[in-house]
C-alpha positions, -999 to +999 in steps of 0.1 A: +000+000+000+028+024+009+045+017-025+013+025-044+009+058-025+045+068-032+041+059-069+009+079-072+025+109-055+055+108-079+032+106-109+012+136-097+044+155-090+058+147-125+025+158-142+032+193-130+065+193-150+046+189-183+022+218-177+029+248-199+037+279-178+014+307-184-012+286-203-047+297-197-077+274-197-104+292-216-132+269-205-124+273-168-122+311-172-155+312-190-172+290-164-157+309-135-168+343-150-204+331-155-206+313-121-213+279-136-181+265-120-199+265-087-227+243-101-201+218-113-183+218-080-215+214-060-227+185-083-194+167-078-195+173-040-230+160-037-221+129-058-191+121-036-212+127-005-239+103-017-213+076-025-197+080+009-230+077+027-239+047+006-206+029+013-208+036+051-243+022+052-232-009+034-203-012+058-226-010+088-250-036+074-221-059+066-207-056+102-241-063+116-245-094+095-210-106+105-220-102+142-252-122+137-233-152+122-207-155+149 
């Protein structure tokens, strides 16, 4: 697990080297200026929150089933 974490960290650090300095992302600027970026961020946050709640509920149910069968 530690090796995977270190490898992922190195890949993310190396990705920064290939970014063009001073490059502007027009789509992000357009969405930011019109306020639509907040809709995108909110949608992503709600999706992740829903997934987290779903996974925790499955985990609780699984633990309860494991207790019953012991």
